[in-house]
N, C-alpha and C positions, 0 to 999 in steps of 0.2 A: 528256716530252723536256726536258731543261734548257734554260734560255735560252741558255746557251752554246753547245750543241751544236746547238740550233735556229739561231742565227746562225751558227755556221760552216758548217752546211749551206746555207743561204740564202745566204751569201755565196759558197760553192763553187759552187752550182748556177745561181744567178741569172743570171750570164754567159753560161752555157751554153745554157739556155732561153732569153734574149733573143737569141741569137744565130740560132735557130731560128724567131724571129719571134713567139714565144709569150711570154704572161704568166705567171709562177711565181704561182699562187692558194694554195697550201697546202701544207706539208711537215706530215706526220703520222708519229710514230714510236711504234709501240706493240707489246706482246708479242702472240706468237701462239704460245701452248704454250711450248716450249723457245728457240724462235727470237725474233728482233725482224721487225716488219713496217715498211717504210719505204715510205710512198705519197706519192707527190708528183702533185699536182694541176695541169696546166697547160691554158690556154685561149686563144683569141684572138679578134677580131672576126667571123672567118671559121669559127670552131669549129676541133675538133681531129680528124684523120683517124686511124685505126688506125695506119696506116703511119708516120705523124709520131711517135706514142707509142711504138710498137717501136723506131725510128731514135733517139730521145732515150732510151730507156731503156738502150739498148746502149752510148751515150757516157755517161750517168749512171752506169751500171755501172763503166765503166773509170775515169771521173773519181774515183768513191768508191775503187776497188782501189788506185789510185796516191796515195789520201790517208790519214791516220791518223783520219779525223773519224768514223767508224762503229767505230771500235776491231777487236778482235781475234774479237769473238763474230759467229755467223752472222747473216744477216738475208735477208729476202726483200724484193724490190724492187718496185714496182708503179707504172708511170707511167700516168696516165689523165687523161681529161677530167672536168669536173665532171658530176655527174648533172643531169637535165632538173629535179629538185625541189630543186636546192641553193638555198639563201637567196641573196636579193641584197643585197649589204653595200657595194659600192664603186660609184661613179659609172659607171665603165664596164660594170658589169653591167646596170644600167638601160639605157645607150645600146644594149647588145647584146639586150637585151629587148623593142625598141622594135617595134611590131605583135603583141607576145606578150600573153596574157590572165594578169594578176598578180592575186594574193590578196594585200592589203594589210592589214597590224593596225596601225591608226591611233592615236595618242595623242588626250587630249582637248583639245592645244591648238590642234588645226585649225580649232576654231570651229564643227565641224558634231557634235562629241563623239567619244568613242573609240568603236572597233568595227572590224568588218571590211568590207573592200571590196574587190571583184573587178571589175576593168577593165583594158582594154586600153591598152598605153602608146603614145600617138600621136607624142610629142615629149619630148625631156629636153634640161634647159640647166643652167646651174650651181646653179639654186636648188630647181630641182623639177622636176616634168613634167606635161603635158596628157595627159590621159585621157579615153579614152572607155568610159562607163559603160553596159553592156548594158541596154536597156528589158527590163520585165518584163511578162508577160501581154499582147502585143500592144504595148506603148508603144515609142516611139521611143527610139533611145538617146540619153546626155544627156552634154554636156562636163564636165569638171569637172578644176581643177588642183588639184595637193596639193605641199607642200613637202618638201622632204628631212626636216627637222626634225621631221614631224608623223608620220613612218613608225617605227614601232616594230619590225616585220618585214615582209619581203616575200620573197614564192615565187612562181616561174612557175607556172602551173596547166598541165597537161598537157591538149592539147587533139588528139583523135584525128581530127577532121574540119577541123582548121585548113587555111586555104589557105596554099600555100606561097608565100614573098615573091615569088619567080620569076614564077608565076601571076598575082599582082597586078599586078606591074611590067608585064606583057604586054600 
């Protein structure tokens, strides 16, 4: 997608998405056979329900039909929330992942060497985050702090037996 078209789409859709209390995470335009596929990814601190995606999809469709930003060619519109395994790239992504288990790829600058680390995010501030590194083979979990500058990649690990936040608060 050209930068100009991407910028025009973002300028057109961001106010619409923000009015719903959502964040516009990504706009992706690709080819799907003869048609184009416009994928819009939205999220919020509370997550995004299917009904919200469906309602936003109708509004985005109307907005795009009223503008010339997509041109005359046919396209398929998809509005969805990010997948559970999407990369964490923004500060707000880490805040939303508090309490979750995350796999980090760390640079060598952290003083402990490059490599992978799987840990639960306990708290996030402007410089980095406090983690709980699970113990191995009966050992107790340990605390660790990492800076955002030390993170090369981060992705939430899917936990099938994870305690729900509501259960933990009760």
